[in-house]
N, C-alpha and C positions, 0 to 999 in steps of 0.2 A: 620380521626384519625392521630395524630401527632406522629412522632418519635423523641425522644430526643437523640442527639449524644454526650452529655456531659453537663457540667454545663454552660459554656459560649459560647457554639457553636450554630451554626445555627439550627433552627427548620425546619425539612423537613416533607412533607406530603407523605403519601403512594401513593396518587393520586394527581397530580398537579392541581392547580386551573385554569389553562388555557393552551392553545397550542399557540406557536408562529406562526405567519403568515406573509407573505409579500404580499403587494398589492400596485399597483400604483394608486389606487382609494381611495378616502376618505371614512371612515367608522366610525360608532359610537363606540368608544372604550368601553365606559361604558356598552352599550348594549351587546357587544361581551363578555365582562368580566362577566356580570351577567348571561348570558346564560351558559357559561362554569362553573360557580359556581353551577348552578342548575344541570348540567351534572355531576359534581364532587359529589354532594350530592346523586344523583341517583346511581352513581357507588359505592359509599361507602355503600349505603343501600342494593343494590342488587348484583351487580357484577362489578369488575374492568374493564372487557372487554368493558363495555358500554362507558367508557371514551376513551379507546384506539381505538375503532372502529369508533368513531365520527370523521368525516372529518372536520378540522377547516375551510376549504374553503366553505363547505356547510353552516356552521354557519355564515361565513363572508358574504355570499350571502344575508342573512336576514338583515345584519347590514350596508350595503352600503348606503351612502348618495346619493340621486338622485336629479336632477334638476326638473323643472316644467314639462318637457317633458318626464320624467322618465329615462333619460340617467344617467349613472354613472358620478360622478364628479371626474375629474382627480386631482391628488395632485399638479400639476403645474410643475413637473419636465419635462424637454424637453424629448420627446419620444426617441430621438436618442442620448442621452447624452453619451453613450458608444463610440461614434465615435469621441470624442474630441481627443483621443490619436492618432487616425488615421490622423486627421487633422493636429495635431502637427508634425507628421512624414512627411506628404506631404509638409507642409510649410518649414520644415528643408531641405528636398530634393530639393525643388525649390531654396532655398538660396544657398545650396552647389553647385548645378548645375550652377547657374548664376556666382557665385564667382570663381569657378574652370574652367568651360568650356570657359567662356569669359575672364578669367584672369583679373577680375575686382579687383583692389585694394580697400579695404574698406575705402576710404577717403571720406570726406564730399562732395567734388565737384562732384565726379562721381555718388555717391548715390543720391545727390540732382538733378543732371541732369536726372537720371533714373526715379526718383519720378515725376519730372515735365512732362516728356514725357508719362509715363504709369500709374502713381499713384501706383506704386509697392513699398512697404515699406520693407526695410530689417532691422529687429530688431537684434541688437547685433551680427550681422554676422552669425546668425544661423537659422533665419526664415524669409521668405519673403511672404508678403500678400498684396493683392489688397486693397486699402483704402476703396472702396465702399462696400466691403463684410464684413467689421468688425462687423456691427450691424445686419447682416442678420442671418437667421436660419442656423443651422449647415449643413443641407442638401445642401443648395445653396452654402455655403462656400466650402464644400468638393467637390462638382461637379465642381465648377469653377476652383479650384486649381488643381484638377486631370486633367482636360482638359488642363490647362496651362502647367502642367508638361509633359503631353503627347506631346504637340506641341513642347516644348523645346527639348525633347528627339528625336523628329522627325527631328531636325536640323533647326527649324525656328528661325528667329531673335526674340529677346525679345519683341519688339513692335508688330510684327505680331502675335506672340503667345498670347499676352495679348488681342489683338483685337478679335482674334478667340474665346478665352475663354469667353470674355465679350458677344460676339454675341450668342454663343451657350447657355449660361446660363442666358441671359437677364439681365446683370449687366451693367447699364449705366455709362458712364464716367461723373463724376461731375466736372465741371470746378471750380477751386478755385481761 
């Protein structure tokens, strides 16, 4: 049953046609929608509580896309995507520490020398990252740079700290 709220205003239903859900797995949206339309029809016919008592995630379990082995198909988002902000903070902390503690002036010659020895890149004076970690998964990047930051805070020289971080996290030095 529809409720009219005026001549040119939006038409609303007493009972919605679906419930919003969040999932990191692929699902058949048309199937999900059609199931909730049937639930809406039942709720309109018998009792509104049918709709409100129905768990959208139980309906979603029926609608998931599965591979040949029966496993759920992931949407493709990186599982630890929420850690990018933490990585940015660690990279910024490394750059700040190197520039301040070692009193390195951000000139091209000094940064070029540092890059040739360690493959440590300093972006715009506010982030420092190892070249070989750029294409790696977020977990490896974060572990490597946290290890590097801990070594720097422990008072190690930049080259030694980079070597230890590479060794602990299995990041090889690629000669260019």
